[in-house]
OpenMM code with the backbone's topology and positions (N, CA, C; nanometers):
from openmm import Vec3, app, unit

residues = "UNK UNK UNK UNK UNK UNK UNK UNK UNK UNK UNK UNK UNK UNK UNK UNK UNK UNK UNK UNK UNK UNK UNK UNK UNK UNK UNK UNK UNK UNK UNK UNK UNK UNK UNK UNK UNK UNK UNK UNK UNK UNK UNK UNK UNK UNK UNK UNK UNK UNK UNK UNK UNK UNK UNK UNK UNK UNK UNK UNK UNK UNK UNK UNK UNK UNK UNK UNK UNK UNK UNK UNK UNK UNK UNK UNK UNK UNK UNK UNK UNK UNK UNK UNK UNK UNK UNK UNK".split()
positions = [
    Vec3(5.7223, -9.9361, -9.9358),
    Vec3(5.8189, -9.8552, -9.8646),
    Vec3(5.8473, -9.7234, -9.9357),
    Vec3(5.8511, -9.7330, -10.0651),
    Vec3(5.8755, -9.6118, -10.1407),
    Vec3(5.7623, -9.5120, -10.1147),
    Vec3(5.6473, -9.5704, -10.0933),
    Vec3(5.5329, -9.4841, -10.0696),
    Vec3(5.5465, -9.4088, -9.9360),
    Vec3(5.5950, -9.4718, -9.8343),
    Vec3(5.6121, -9.4079, -9.7039),
    Vec3(5.7127, -9.2946, -9.7134),
    Vec3(5.8154, -9.3150, -9.7930),
    Vec3(5.9138, -9.2081, -9.8117),
    Vec3(5.8521, -9.0888, -9.8807),
    Vec3(5.7648, -9.1155, -9.9756),
    Vec3(5.6953, -9.0089, -10.0466),
    Vec3(5.6058, -8.9291, -9.9540),
    Vec3(5.5412, -8.9938, -9.8613),
    Vec3(5.4549, -8.9261, -9.7643),
    Vec3(5.5381, -8.8378, -9.6726),
    Vec3(5.6579, -8.8858, -9.6403),
    Vec3(5.7460, -8.8059, -9.5549),
    Vec3(5.7831, -8.6756, -9.6223),
    Vec3(5.8093, -8.6808, -9.7495),
    Vec3(5.8436, -8.5600, -9.8246),
    Vec3(5.7225, -8.4675, -9.8319),
    Vec3(5.6063, -8.5254, -9.8557),
    Vec3(5.4837, -8.4455, -9.8614),
    Vec3(5.4580, -8.3778, -9.7283),
    Vec3(5.4749, -8.4526, -9.6212),
    Vec3(5.4558, -8.3937, -9.4875),
    Vec3(5.5585, -8.2846, -9.4613),
    Vec3(5.6823, -8.3068, -9.5029),
    Vec3(5.7869, -8.2066, -9.4836),
    Vec3(5.7537, -8.0795, -9.5617),
    Vec3(5.7029, -8.0974, -9.6826),
    Vec3(5.6639, -7.9819, -9.7646),
    Vec3(5.5475, -7.9089, -9.6992),
    Vec3(5.4491, -7.9854, -9.6509),
    Vec3(5.3335, -7.9239, -9.5830),
    Vec3(5.3763, -7.8485, -9.4586),
    Vec3(5.4681, -7.9076, -9.3833),
    Vec3(5.5189, -7.8409, -9.2627),
    Vec3(5.5942, -7.7145, -9.3031),
    Vec3(5.6748, -7.7248, -9.4080),
    Vec3(5.7481, -7.6072, -9.4566),
    Vec3(5.6544, -7.4962, -9.4993),
    Vec3(5.5479, -7.5318, -9.5693),
    Vec3(5.4486, -7.4319, -9.6129),
    Vec3(5.3807, -7.3706, -9.4911),
    Vec3(5.3464, -7.4533, -9.3937),
    Vec3(5.2804, -7.4040, -9.2718),
    Vec3(5.3733, -7.3105, -9.1945),
    Vec3(5.5008, -7.3482, -9.1864),
    Vec3(5.5987, -7.2639, -9.1151),
    Vec3(5.6134, -7.1303, -9.1880),
    Vec3(5.6225, -7.1343, -9.3213),
    Vec3(5.6349, -7.0114, -9.3999),
    Vec3(5.5122, -6.9233, -9.3812),
    Vec3(5.3933, -6.9828, -9.3843),
    Vec3(5.2692, -6.9063, -9.3644),
    Vec3(5.2645, -6.8468, -9.2245),
    Vec3(5.3064, -6.9244, -9.1260),
    Vec3(5.3086, -6.8753, -8.9879),
    Vec3(5.4056, -6.7579, -8.9753),
    Vec3(5.5213, -6.7711, -9.0383),
    Vec3(5.6216, -6.6643, -9.0341),
    Vec3(5.5655, -6.5368, -9.0988),
    Vec3(5.4996, -6.5514, -9.2132),
    Vec3(5.4406, -6.4354, -9.2806),
    Vec3(5.3300, -6.3728, -9.1964),
    Vec3(5.2495, -6.4551, -9.1313),
    Vec3(5.1440, -6.4025, -9.0435),
    Vec3(5.2033, -6.3264, -8.9257),
    Vec3(5.3084, -6.3818, -8.8668),
    Vec3(5.3731, -6.3136, -8.7535),
    Vec3(5.4346, -6.1814, -8.7972),
    Vec3(5.4944, -6.1815, -8.9158),
    Vec3(5.5534, -6.0584, -8.9681),
    Vec3(5.4442, -5.9541, -8.9940),
    Vec3(5.3331, -5.9962, -9.0504),
    Vec3(5.2196, -5.9068, -9.0748),
    Vec3(5.1672, -5.8498, -8.9435),
    Vec3(5.1502, -5.9354, -8.8451),
    Vec3(5.1018, -5.8907, -8.7135),
    Vec3(5.2009, -5.7941, -8.6498),
    Vec3(5.3283, -5.8202, -8.6677),
    Vec3(5.4304, -5.7304, -8.6150),
    Vec3(5.4201, -5.5920, -8.6793),
    Vec3(5.3998, -5.5877, -8.8112),
    Vec3(5.3838, -5.4596, -8.8799),
    Vec3(5.2583, -5.3875, -8.8325),
    Vec3(5.1505, -5.4608, -8.8174),
    Vec3(5.0252, -5.4008, -8.7674),
    Vec3(5.0473, -5.3437, -8.6275),
    Vec3(5.1113, -5.4212, -8.5414),
    Vec3(5.1363, -5.3759, -8.4039),
    Vec3(5.2220, -5.2499, -8.4024),
    Vec3(5.3247, -5.2477, -8.4854),
    Vec3(5.4116, -5.1300, -8.4920),
    Vec3(5.3333, -5.0080, -8.5387),
    Vec3(5.2510, -5.0258, -8.6400),
    Vec3(5.1732, -4.9125, -8.6910),
    Vec3(5.0681, -4.8653, -8.5911),
    Vec3(5.0084, -4.9575, -8.5178),
    Vec3(4.9128, -4.9193, -8.4136),
    Vec3(4.9853, -4.8403, -8.3042),
    Vec3(5.1039, -4.8858, -8.2674),
    Vec3(5.1831, -4.8151, -8.1663),
    Vec3(5.2185, -4.6745, -8.2145),
    Vec3(5.2589, -4.6616, -8.3406),
    Vec3(5.2917, -4.5295, -8.3961),
    Vec3(5.1687, -4.4386, -8.3966),
    Vec3(5.0557, -4.4940, -8.4350),
    Vec3(4.9318, -4.4167, -8.4356),
    Vec3(4.8971, -4.3708, -8.2938),
    Vec3(4.9106, -4.4594, -8.1970),
    Vec3(4.8826, -4.4268, -8.0571),
    Vec3(4.9741, -4.3144, -8.0087),
    Vec3(5.1031, -4.3239, -8.0413),
    Vec3(5.1979, -4.2200, -8.0006),
    Vec3(5.1635, -4.0864, -8.0667),
    Vec3(5.1244, -4.0915, -8.1950),
    Vec3(5.0833, -3.9692, -8.2634),
    Vec3(4.9622, -3.9067, -8.1943),
    Vec3(4.8638, -3.9894, -8.1608),
    Vec3(4.7424, -3.9377, -8.0970),
    Vec3(4.7718, -3.8760, -7.9608),
    Vec3(4.8617, -3.9373, -7.8860),
    Vec3(4.8998, -3.8804, -7.7555),
    Vec3(4.9669, -3.7449, -7.7753),
    Vec3(5.0589, -3.7367, -7.8719),
    Vec3(5.1266, -3.6103, -7.9009),
    Vec3(5.0270, -3.5058, -7.9504),
    Vec3(4.9349, -3.5475, -8.0364),
    Vec3(4.8334, -3.4569, -8.0894),
    Vec3(4.7461, -3.4028, -7.9769),
    Vec3(4.7058, -3.4906, -7.8863),
    Vec3(4.6228, -3.4476, -7.7734),
    Vec3(4.6972, -3.3452, -7.6880),
    Vec3(4.8230, -3.3740, -7.6600),
    Vec3(4.9022, -3.2836, -7.5775),
    Vec3(4.9171, -3.1466, -7.6440),
    Vec3(4.9504, -3.1472, -7.7715),
    Vec3(4.9667, -3.0218, -7.8450),
    Vec3(4.8350, -2.9456, -7.8526),
    Vec3(4.7280, -3.0175, -7.8795),
    Vec3(4.5965, -2.9548, -7.8910),
    Vec3(4.5536, -2.8937, -7.7579),
    Vec3(4.5746, -2.9674, -7.6487),
    Vec3(4.5387, -2.9132, -7.5164),
    Vec3(4.6160, -2.7856, -7.4880),
    Vec3(4.7450, -2.7850, -7.5210),
    Vec3(4.8281, -2.6674, -7.4977),
    Vec3(4.7783, -2.5482, -7.5788),
    Vec3(4.7496, -2.5722, -7.7069),
    Vec3(4.7022, -2.4629, -7.7922),
    Vec3(4.5653, -2.4134, -7.7473),
    Vec3(4.4780, -2.5044, -7.7077),
    Vec3(4.3456, -2.4637, -7.6599),
    Vec3(4.3551, -2.3837, -7.5296),
    Vec3(4.4463, -2.4232, -7.4431),
    Vec3(4.4650, -2.3483, -7.3184),
    Vec3(4.5131, -2.2066, -7.3482),
    Vec3(4.6043, -2.1940, -7.4437),
    Vec3(4.6540, -2.0619, -7.4827),
    Vec3(4.5413, -1.9775, -7.5423),
    Vec3(4.4639, -2.0363, -7.6306),
    Vec3(4.3510, -1.9644, -7.6904),
    Vec3(4.2474, -1.9270, -7.5855),
    Vec3(4.2252, -2.0140, -7.4887),
    Vec3(4.1294, -1.9847, -7.3823),
    Vec3(4.1749, -1.8636, -7.3010),
    Vec3(4.3052, -1.8563, -7.2724),
    Vec3(4.3585, -1.7409, -7.1999),
    Vec3(4.3399, -1.6119, -7.2787),
    Vec3(4.3664, -1.6179, -7.4086),
    Vec3(4.3485, -1.4996, -7.4935),
    Vec3(4.2014, -1.4597, -7.5005),
    Vec3(4.1144, -1.5579, -7.5101),
    Vec3(3.9705, -1.5302, -7.5144),
    Vec3(3.9232, -1.4667, -7.3838),
    Vec3(3.9733, -1.5162, -7.2709),
    Vec3(3.9376, -1.4565, -7.1409),
    Vec3(3.9785, -1.3095, -7.1368),
    Vec3(4.0997, -1.2795, -7.1855),
    Vec3(4.1479, -1.1410, -7.1878),
    Vec3(4.0581, -1.0546, -7.2760),
    Vec3(4.0235, -1.1055, -7.3939),
    Vec3(3.9353, -1.0301, -7.4836),
    Vec3(3.7973, -1.0083, -7.4217),
    Vec3(3.7448, -1.1076, -7.3525),
    Vec3(3.6143, -1.0933, -7.2879),
    Vec3(3.6188, -0.9854, -7.1802),
    Vec3(3.7265, -0.9815, -7.1028),
    Vec3(3.7394, -0.8781, -6.9991),
    Vec3(3.7485, -0.7395, -7.0622),
    Vec3(3.8238, -0.7273, -7.1703),
    Vec3(3.8350, -0.5980, -7.2392),
    Vec3(3.7003, -0.5558, -7.2968),
    Vec3(3.6269, -0.6497, -7.3541),
    Vec3(3.4945, -0.6191, -7.4096),
    Vec3(3.3995, -0.5728, -7.2997),
    Vec3(3.4033, -0.6398, -7.1851),
    Vec3(3.3176, -0.5983, -7.0731),
    Vec3(3.3514, -0.4560, -7.0291),
    Vec3(3.4804, -0.4228, -7.0249),
    Vec3(3.5227, -0.2881, -6.9862),
    Vec3(3.4723, -0.1866, -7.0885),
    Vec3(3.4858, -0.2192, -7.2169),
    Vec3(3.4366, -0.1285, -7.3211),
    Vec3(3.2856, -0.1120, -7.3138),
    Vec3(3.2138, -0.2192, -7.2854),
    Vec3(3.0679, -0.2103, -7.2725),
    Vec3(3.0289, -0.1178, -7.1580),
    Vec3(3.1007, -0.1262, -7.0468),
    Vec3(3.0730, -0.0380, -6.9321),
    Vec3(3.1032, 0.1061, -6.9696),
    Vec3(3.2140, 0.1271, -7.0416),
    Vec3(3.2498, 0.2634, -7.0814),
    Vec3(3.1467, 0.3212, -7.1787),
    Vec3(3.0998, 0.2389, -7.2737),
    Vec3(2.9989, 0.2861, -7.3695),
    Vec3(2.8678, 0.3141, -7.2960),
    Vec3(2.8289, 0.2284, -7.2050),
    Vec3(2.7058, 0.2500, -7.1295),
    Vec3(2.7162, 0.3778, -7.0468),
    Vec3(2.8317, 0.4002, -6.9884),
    Vec3(2.8527, 0.5204, -6.9079),
    Vec3(2.8468, 0.6445, -6.9960),
    Vec3(2.9083, 0.6378, -7.1141),
    Vec3(2.9073, 0.7518, -7.2058),
    Vec3(2.7661, 0.7774, -7.2573),
    Vec3(2.6904, 0.6727, -7.2822),
    Vec3(2.5528, 0.6893, -7.3291),
    Vec3(2.4645, 0.7497, -7.2208),
    Vec3(2.4913, 0.7137, -7.0967),
    Vec3(2.4099, 0.7652, -6.9863),
    Vec3(2.4451, 0.9105, -6.9548),
    Vec3(2.5677, 0.9515, -6.9843),
    Vec3(2.6125, 1.0874, -6.9553),
    Vec3(2.6739, 1.1524, -7.0800),
    Vec3(2.5947, 1.1816, -7.1799),
    Vec3(2.6512, 1.2391, -7.3036),
    Vec3(2.7094, 1.3776, -7.2816),
    Vec3(2.6668, 1.4430, -7.1784),
    Vec3(2.7184, 1.5773, -7.1530),
    Vec3(2.8681, 1.5767, -7.1215),
    Vec3(2.9205, 1.4645, -7.0786),
    Vec3(3.0639, 1.4543, -7.0504),
    Vec3(3.1473, 1.4668, -7.1785),
    Vec3(3.0858, 1.4379, -7.2932),
    Vec3(3.1628, 1.4337, -7.4178),
    Vec3(3.1278, 1.5482, -7.5125),
    Vec3(3.0387, 1.6355, -7.4700),
    Vec3(3.0061, 1.7505, -7.5560),
    Vec3(3.0675, 1.8750, -7.4961),
    Vec3(3.1091, 1.9647, -7.5846),
    Vec3(3.1680, 2.0887, -7.5345),
    Vec3(3.0585, 2.1924, -7.5136),
    Vec3(3.0631, 2.2631, -7.4027),
    Vec3(2.9592, 2.3613, -7.3707),
    Vec3(3.0064, 2.5005, -7.3967),
] * unit.nanometer
topology = app.Topology()
chain = topology.addChain("A")
for resn in residues:
    res = topology.addResidue(resn, chain)
    for name in ("N", "CA", "C"):
        topology.addAtom(name, app.Element.getBySymbol(name[0]), res)
């Protein structure tokens, strides 16, 4: 009989260890989940900010391209008609 009581204590200790390990695993998984969620939120914010900045840069680049095209036409026109820029 004493032996059966000893097994009960051993089983209780094993259950306690298993419960503690399960609790630690759940806590670890919770931390991982939280960090994954934070990373996901950061990436969404980063994407949004990056898209906005790229759109702004694209608009500026379009403006510069139009100005360059105008300057190219003006230079081509001046090269074709140099007499317009020389004094007679």
